C-alpha positions as CSV (number, residue, x, y, z in Angstrom):
1,X,34.5,120.1,46.2
2,X,36.1,123.4,45.2
3,X,38.3,125.4,47.6
4,X,39.1,129.2,47.7
5,X,41.6,131.3,49.4
6,X,40.5,133.1,52.6
7,X,41.9,136.3,51.1
8,X,40.6,136.1,47.5
9,X,37.6,134.1,46.5
10,X,38.7,134.1,42.9
11,X,41.6,131.8,43.8
12,X,39.8,128.4,43.5
13,X,41.4,125.0,43.5
14,X,40.3,121.4,43.5
15,X,40.6,119.7,46.8
16,X,43.6,117.7,45.5
17,X,45.4,120.9,44.6
18,X,44.6,122.6,48.0
19,X,46.1,119.5,49.8
20,X,49.1,119.4,47.7
21,X,49.8,123.2,48.1
22,X,49.0,123.6,51.6
23,X,48.7,127.3,51.6
24,X,47.3,129.5,48.9
25,X,49.6,131.6,46.6
26,X,48.4,134.8,48.2
27,X,49.3,133.5,51.8
28,X,45.6,132.7,52.5
29,X,44.3,129.4,53.7
30,X,41.9,127.1,51.7
31,X,38.2,126.9,52.5
32,X,35.5,124.7,51.1
33,X,33.4,126.6,48.6
34,X,30.1,125.4,50.4
35,X,29.7,123.7,53.6
36,X,26.0,123.8,53.2
37,X,26.4,121.5,50.3
38,X,28.3,119.1,52.6
39,X,25.4,118.0,54.8
40,X,26.1,115.2,56.9
41,X,23.3,112.3,56.8
42,X,22.5,112.8,60.5
43,X,19.5,110.2,60.4
44,X,22.1,107.4,59.8
45,X,24.7,108.7,62.4
46,X,23.6,106.4,65.2
47,X,24.2,103.3,63.0
48,X,27.5,104.3,61.6
49,X,30.9,102.9,62.8
50,X,33.8,105.4,63.5
51,X,35.6,104.6,60.3
52,X,32.2,105.0,58.4
53,X,31.8,108.4,59.8
54,X,35.4,109.4,58.7
55,X,34.7,108.1,55.2
56,X,31.5,110.1,55.1
57,X,33.1,113.3,56.3
58,X,36.0,113.0,54.0
59,X,33.8,112.4,51.0
60,X,31.6,115.4,51.9
61,X,34.5,117.7,52.4
62,X,36.9,116.5,49.7
63,X,34.7,114.9,47.1
64,X,35.3,111.7,45.3
65,X,35.3,112.6,41.8
66,X,39.1,113.3,41.8
67,X,40.1,111.9,45.1
68,X,39.4,108.2,45.6
69,X,37.1,107.7,42.6
70,X,37.5,103.9,42.6
71,X,34.9,102.1,44.6
72,X,36.2,101.2,48.0
73,X,39.4,103.2,47.7
74,X,38.6,105.8,50.4
75,X,37.4,103.1,52.7
76,X,40.8,101.2,52.2
77,X,42.7,104.4,52.8
78,X,40.9,105.1,56.1
79,X,41.4,101.4,57.2
80,X,45.3,101.8,56.3
81,X,45.4,104.9,58.4
82,X,43.5,103.8,61.5
83,X,43.5,100.0,61.8
84,X,45.8,98.9,64.7
85,X,46.9,102.3,65.3
86,X,44.7,103.3,68.3
87,X,44.6,101.4,71.5
88,X,41.4,99.5,71.9
89,X,40.7,100.4,68.2
90,X,38.9,103.6,69.0
91,X,40.3,106.9,67.8
92,X,38.1,109.1,70.0
93,X,36.4,107.2,73.0
94,X,34.2,109.0,75.2
95,X,34.4,108.8,79.0
96,X,32.0,110.2,81.5
97,X,33.5,112.1,84.3
98,X,30.9,113.4,86.9
99,X,28.2,114.8,84.6
100,X,30.6,115.8,81.8
101,X,31.8,113.7,78.9
102,X,35.5,113.7,78.0
103,X,36.5,112.9,74.5
104,X,39.9,111.2,74.7
105,X,41.8,111.9,71.5
106,X,45.2,110.6,72.7
107,X,45.1,106.9,72.1
108,X,47.2,107.0,68.9
109,X,50.8,106.3,68.2
110,X,52.1,109.7,69.7
111,X,49.5,110.0,72.4
112,X,47.9,113.3,71.1
113,X,44.9,114.4,69.1
114,X,47.0,115.1,66.1
115,X,47.3,111.4,65.3
116,X,43.7,111.3,64.2
117,X,44.4,113.6,61.3
118,X,48.1,112.9,60.7
119,X,47.5,109.2,60.2
120,X,45.1,110.2,57.4
121,X,47.1,113.0,55.8
122,X,49.8,110.9,54.1
123,X,46.9,108.9,52.4
124,X,45.4,112.0,51.3
125,X,48.6,113.5,50.0
126,X,49.4,110.4,48.1
127,X,46.0,110.3,46.5
128,X,46.2,114.0,45.7
129,X,49.5,113.5,43.8
130,X,47.9,110.7,41.8
131,X,44.8,112.9,40.9
132,X,47.0,115.7,39.8
133,X,49.6,113.5,37.9
134,X,52.4,114.8,40.2
135,X,55.7,113.0,40.5
136,X,57.7,115.7,42.3
137,X,59.1,115.0,45.5
138,X,56.9,116.5,48.4
139,X,58.7,118.3,51.2
140,X,56.5,118.5,54.3
141,X,57.4,121.7,56.1
142,X,55.9,121.8,59.6
143,X,56.2,124.1,62.6
144,X,55.0,122.6,65.9
145,X,54.3,123.6,69.4
146,X,54.9,120.0,70.4
147,X,52.4,117.5,69.2
148,X,52.1,118.1,65.5
149,X,55.7,117.3,65.0
150,X,55.8,113.9,66.5
151,X,52.5,112.9,64.9
152,X,53.7,114.1,61.5
153,X,57.0,112.5,61.8
154,X,55.3,109.2,62.7
155,X,52.8,109.6,59.9
156,X,55.2,110.4,57.1
157,X,58.3,108.4,58.2
158,X,59.8,106.5,55.1
159,X,56.6,107.4,53.1
160,X,57.6,107.2,49.4
161,X,58.1,110.4,47.5
162,X,58.1,112.8,50.5
163,X,60.5,114.3,53.0
164,X,59.4,116.0,56.2
165,X,61.2,118.9,58.1
166,X,59.9,119.8,61.6
167,X,60.8,123.0,63.6
168,X,60.0,123.2,67.3
169,X,60.7,125.7,70.0
170,X,63.9,124.4,71.8
171,X,62.7,125.5,75.3
172,X,59.0,125.3,74.5
173,X,58.0,121.7,74.5
174,X,58.1,118.9,77.3
175,X,61.1,116.7,77.4
176,X,58.9,113.7,76.3
177,X,57.6,115.7,73.3
178,X,61.1,116.5,72.3
179,X,62.4,113.0,72.7
180,X,59.5,111.6,70.5
181,X,60.7,114.0,67.8
182,X,64.4,113.8,68.0
183,X,64.4,110.0,68.2
184,X,62.5,109.5,64.9
185,X,64.6,107.2,62.6
186,X,62.7,107.6,59.3
187,X,65.3,108.1,56.6
188,X,63.1,111.0,55.0
189,X,62.8,112.9,58.4
190,X,64.6,116.0,59.7
191,X,63.9,117.7,63.0
192,X,65.3,121.0,64.1
193,X,65.0,123.1,67.4
194,X,64.8,126.8,66.9
195,X,65.9,129.6,69.4
196,X,62.5,131.1,69.5
197,X,58.9,130.3,70.0
198,X,56.2,128.6,67.9
199,X,55.1,131.8,66.3
200,X,58.6,132.4,65.1
201,X,58.7,129.0,63.5
202,X,55.2,129.3,62.1
203,X,55.9,132.6,60.6
204,X,59.1,131.6,58.8
205,X,57.2,128.5,57.4
206,X,54.5,130.8,56.0
207,X,57.1,133.0,54.4
208,X,59.0,130.1,53.0
209,X,55.7,128.9,51.3
210,X,55.1,132.3,49.8
211,X,58.6,133.2,48.7
212,X,61.2,130.4,48.4
213,X,62.4,129.4,45.0
214,X,62.3,125.6,44.6
215,X,64.5,123.3,42.5
216,X,62.8,121.5,39.7
217,X,61.0,118.4,40.9
218,X,60.4,119.7,44.4
219,X,57.1,120.9,46.0
220,X,56.3,122.1,49.4
221,X,53.3,121.1,51.6
222,X,52.4,121.3,55.1
223,X,51.3,118.9,57.9
224,X,50.0,121.8,60.0
225,X,46.3,122.5,60.2
226,X,46.9,125.3,57.8
227,X,46.6,122.5,55.3
228,X,42.9,121.5,54.7
229,X,44.0,117.9,54.4
230,X,45.1,118.1,58.1
231,X,41.8,119.8,59.2
232,X,39.3,117.7,57.4
233,X,39.9,114.3,59.3
234,X,39.4,116.1,62.6
235,X,35.8,117.1,61.8
236,X,34.7,113.3,62.1
237,X,35.2,112.9,65.8
238,X,32.7,115.7,66.5
239,X,30.2,113.5,64.7
240,X,31.5,110.5,66.4
241,X,30.9,111.9,69.9
242,X,27.3,112.8,69.0
243,X,26.7,109.4,67.6
244,X,27.9,107.7,70.5
245,X,25.8,109.7,73.0
246,X,22.8,108.9,70.7
247,X,23.5,105.2,70.8
248,X,23.8,105.3,74.6
249,X,20.6,107.1,75.0
250,X,22.4,110.1,76.6
251,X,20.9,112.6,74.1
252,X,18.0,112.7,71.6
253,X,18.4,113.4,67.8
254,X,18.5,117.2,67.4
255,X,19.4,118.0,71.0
256,X,22.4,120.4,71.0
257,X,25.7,119.6,72.5
258,X,28.4,122.0,73.7
259,X,32.1,121.4,73.1
260,X,35.0,122.9,75.2
261,X,38.2,122.7,73.4
262,X,41.8,123.6,74.6
263,X,42.9,125.8,71.8
264,X,46.2,127.3,70.4
265,X,46.3,127.4,66.7
266,X,42.4,127.2,66.5
267,X,42.4,124.3,64.1
268,X,40.7,121.7,66.5
269,X,37.8,124.0,67.4
270,X,37.5,125.1,63.9
271,X,36.9,121.6,62.9
272,X,33.9,121.6,65.4
273,X,32.6,124.8,63.6
274,X,32.7,122.8,60.2
275,X,30.8,120.0,61.7
276,X,28.2,122.4,62.8
277,X,28.0,124.0,59.3
278,X,27.6,120.5,58.0
279,X,24.6,119.8,60.2
280,X,25.7,118.7,63.6
281,X,23.5,120.2,66.4
282,X,26.1,122.2,68.3
283,X,25.2,124.6,70.9
284,X,28.5,126.4,71.9
285,X,32.0,126.0,70.9
286,X,34.0,127.1,73.9
287,X,37.6,128.2,73.3
288,X,39.8,127.5,76.4
289,X,43.0,129.4,76.5
290,X,46.0,129.4,78.8
291,X,47.9,132.4,80.0
292,X,48.8,133.2,76.3
293,X,45.2,134.4,76.2
294,X,45.1,136.2,72.9
295,X,42.0,134.2,71.8
296,X,40.2,134.8,75.0
297,X,40.6,138.6,74.6
298,X,39.6,138.3,71.0
299,X,36.3,136.6,71.7
300,X,35.6,139.2,74.5
301,X,36.5,142.3,72.6
302,X,36.7,141.7,69.0
303,X,40.3,142.8,69.1
304,X,43.0,140.3,68.0
305,X,46.4,141.8,69.4
306,X,49.4,139.6,69.5
307,X,51.5,142.5,70.8
308,X,51.9,141.1,74.3
309,X,54.4,139.0,76.3
310,X,54.7,135.5,75.4
311,X,54.5,133.0,78.2
312,X,56.0,129.6,78.5
313,X,53.2,127.6,80.4
314,X,52.6,124.0,81.6
315,X,50.3,123.6,78.5
316,X,52.9,124.2,75.9
317,X,51.1,123.1,72.8
318,X,48.8,126.1,73.4
319,X,51.7,128.5,73.8
320,X,50.9,130.5,70.6
321,X,50.0,134.2,69.8
322,X,49.2,133.9,66.2
323,X,46.3,131.4,65.7
324,X,46.5,130.7,62.1
325,X,43.1,128.9,61.6
326,X,41.2,131.8,63.1
327,X,41.8,133.4,59.6
328,X,39.4,130.6,58.2
329,X,36.7,131.7,60.7
330,X,37.2,135.3,59.8
331,X,36.8,134.6,56.1
332,X,33.6,132.5,56.8
333,X,32.0,135.1,58.9
334,X,33.3,138.4,57.6
335,X,34.1,137.5,53.9
336,X,37.3,137.3,52.0
337,X,37.8,141.1,51.4
338,X,37.6,141.8,55.1
339,X,39.8,138.8,56.0
340,X,42.5,140.1,53.6
341,X,42.3,143.5,55.2
342,X,42.5,142.1,58.7
343,X,45.4,139.8,58.0
344,X,47.4,142.8,56.3
345,X,46.7,144.7,59.5
346,X,48.0,141.7,61.6
347,X,51.2,141.5,59.6
348,X,51.9,145.2,59.8
349,X,50.7,146.1,63.1
350,X,50.3,143.0,65.1
351,X,46.4,143.6,65.7
352,X,43.1,144.0,64.0
353,X,39.6,144.8,65.3
354,X,36.3,143.3,64.1
355,X,33.2,145.4,63.7
356,X,30.4,145.1,66.3
357,X,28.2,143.1,63.9
358,X,31.0,140.8,62.9
359,X,31.9,140.1,66.6
360,X,28.0,139.5,67.3
361,X,27.8,136.9,64.6
362,X,30.9,135.0,66.0
363,X,29.5,135.1,69.5
364,X,26.4,133.4,68.3
365,X,28.3,130.2,68.4
366,X,31.6,130.9,70.3
367,X,32.3,131.4,74.0
368,X,35.8,131.5,75.6
369,X,37.6,131.3,78.9
370,X,41.2,131.2,80.2
371,X,43.0,129.3,82.9
372,X,46.2,130.2,84.7
373,X,48.9,127.7,85.4
374,X,48.0,127.6,89.1
375,X,44.4,126.8,88.2
376,X,45.5,124.1,85.7
377,X,47.6,122.3,88.5
378,X,44.7,122.7,91.0
379,X,42.2,121.3,88.4
380,X,44.4,118.2,87.7
381,X,44.7,117.5,91.5
382,X,41.2,118.0,92.3
383,X,39.7,116.0,89.4
384,X,42.0,113.1,90.2
385,X,41.1,113.1,93.8
386,X,37.3,113.5,93.2
387,X,36.7,111.2,90.1
388,X,40.1,109.2,90.0
389,X,40.4,110.7,86.5
390,X,43.9,111.7,85.3
391,X,44.2,114.4,82.7
392,X,47.0,116.3,81.1
393,X,47.6,120.1,81.4
394,X,45.7,121.1,78.3
395,X,42.7,119.1,79.1
396,X,42.8,120.7,82.6
397,X,42.7,124.1,80.9
398,X,39.4,123.1,79.1
399,X,38.0,121.4,82.2
400,X,38.6,124.6,84.3
401,X,37.0,126.8,81.7
402,X,34.0,124.4,81.6
403,X,33.5,124.4,85.3
404,X,33.6,128.2,85.3
405,X,31.0,128.8,82.7
406,X,27.2,128.4,82.7
407,X,25.4,126.5,79.8
408,X,22.3,124.5,79.7
409,X,23.4,121.9,77.1
410,X,25.2,118.7,77.8
411,X,29.0,119.2,77.3
412,X,32.0,117.3,75.8
413,X,35.4,118.5,76.9
414,X,38.1,117.5,74.4
415,X,41.1,115.9,76.0
416,X,44.0,116.4,73.5
417,X,46.9,114.5,75.1
418,X,47.8,111.8,77.5
419,X,49.0,113.0,80.9
420,X,52.2,111.1,80.3
421,X,53.3,113.6,77.7
422,X,53.5,116.1,80.4
423,X,54.2,113.8,83.3
424,X,56.5,116.4,85.1
425,X,53.7,119.0,85.4
426,X,51.0,116.4,86.2
427,X,53.3,115.0,89.0
428,X,53.8,118.7,90.3
429,X,50.1,119.1,90.4
430,X,49.6,115.9,92.3
431,X,52.4,117.1,94.8
432,X,54.6,114.1,93.9
433,X,58.4,114.0,93.6
434,X,60.6,112.8,90.7
435,X,64.2,113.2,89.6
436,X,63.7,114.1,86.0
437,X,61.0,114.4,83.3
438,X,61.5,110.7,82.3
439,X,61.3,109.5,85.9
440,X,58.1,111.4,86.2
441,X,56.6,109.2,83.5
442,X,57.5,106.0,85.5
443,X,56.6,107.5,88.9
444,X,53.3,108.7,87.6
445,X,52.3,105.1,86.8
446,X,53.5,103.9,90.1
447,X,51.3,106.3,91.9
448,X,48.1,106.3,89.8
449,X,48.2,102.8,88.3
450,X,47.2,104.3,85.0
451,X,49.1,102.4,82.3
452,X,51.7,104.2,80.4
453,X,50.5,104.3,76.8
454,X,52.4,102.0,74.4
455,X,53.5,105.0,72.3
456,X,55.5,106.2,75.2
457,X,56.7,103.0,76.9
458,X,60.5,103.3,77.2
459,X,60.7,106.8,75.9
460,X,63.6,107.5,78.1
461,X,65.9,104.9,76.3
462,X,65.2,106.0,72.7
463,X,68.4,107.2,71.0
464,X,68.5,110.8,69.8
465,X,68.9,110.9,66.0
466,X,68.3,114.7,65.3
467,X,70.4,117.4,67.1
468,X,70.0,120.4,64.8
469,X,69.5,123.8,66.3
470,X,69.1,127.1,64.5
471,X,68.3,130.7,65.3
472,X,64.9,132.1,64.3
473,X,66.6,134.0,61.5
474,X,68.3,130.9,60.3
475,X,65.2,128.7,59.4
476,X,65.1,129.8,55.7
477,X,68.8,128.9,55.1
478,X,68.3,125.6,56.9
479,X,65.3,124.7,54.8
480,X,67.3,125.5,51.6
481,X,70.2,123.3,52.7
482,X,68.0,120.5,53.5
483,X,66.0,120.8,50.1
484,X,69.3,120.9,48.1
485,X,70.9,118.0,50.1
486,X,71.1,114.9,48.1
487,X,71.1,111.4,49.7
């Protein structure tokens, strides 16, 4: 499978090159040359195991001529990534809540949906190095709004030939998320808080990819969903959800499903769009935003405008005003020339406006809604009381949007994190008391009897290893120092 830049279709790379580079030389993101040529064998879906679905999706999106050409090698990589890593052995179980299906993507090591991709990315990166004959050290440079950081650190901890640097907004993640990152003991890991928000970190990372001079023997790559190797594994769980509903007799082959996705950087919902282009019968993809509602406004008006107040909300992983993966959708719908123009306008003015016909094509698939913090809390409380189902703040955003929209198809709501990652906000929503964020974790289990996930058990007592903090303007210098540092 060939890949091209969202800003210039003449920049084309093999999948292995795209994974190693993370971002294209012109600042664009890599897209597969043809999703139409990557049609999923839907007739076999109902007979396939979750790992078989993942193998098939990765084979179709990445190809097996350069990556994993040896028989059984991709299957072995998927097994290494997933076996024993997810509670009950299922990376994306479905749970029926009322008449709606919830896909629980938080049963991995760090209790968030990022684990599905970031358990697999180190395998893809190692194979890409082999395919390209690369012996350089790979420095994984990652900005996080909370969940990517811990999942990436866990996935790459002590991985041979790599180092990983993670930046997170100092006051923009939950205490549990922060402790997961700052307690990581891998010798090749570095975690740094920034005095700014996620967009500041992400913008700095993109600039470093474009402009930083690197010493010989060092390459940069990314664990964010700007890297196609991060995005590709996520496509699998959309097919898995459909296959499970087929097996259970909940839907018939060809019947369309709607998916409601709590959305910040647009990668998770874009994976659903990839699945649709590969043949999955998707009705609507519903983008659910919190009070940082730049995407909600975009889907309503066709205007993407990040020139607005940034809000710190109870769903911090969605506190984003520059949704990087939207660029891929723009390139797919509007073409690379238009995408290049819009990204230039976004960089220079902070906004761009689609044509009416472009917006109409996007609206053929996408809907959008938004949820306030007050509505998020009310949703958590009401769903728990009515159904006995405990959800985190991000899932509650999606559930509220789902409840307040009208659609004919059966619906799957993506649950992207364990309630325990945001225990303080969940306890507030339930009207319960606690002394600090870590006490909230323990008290939440006492009140609900929902077990604390093994990935968060004893989180309060984990020793802090990383204590770095830099200003938003100091990120580049910090990265230089870390790259030049010799062990």
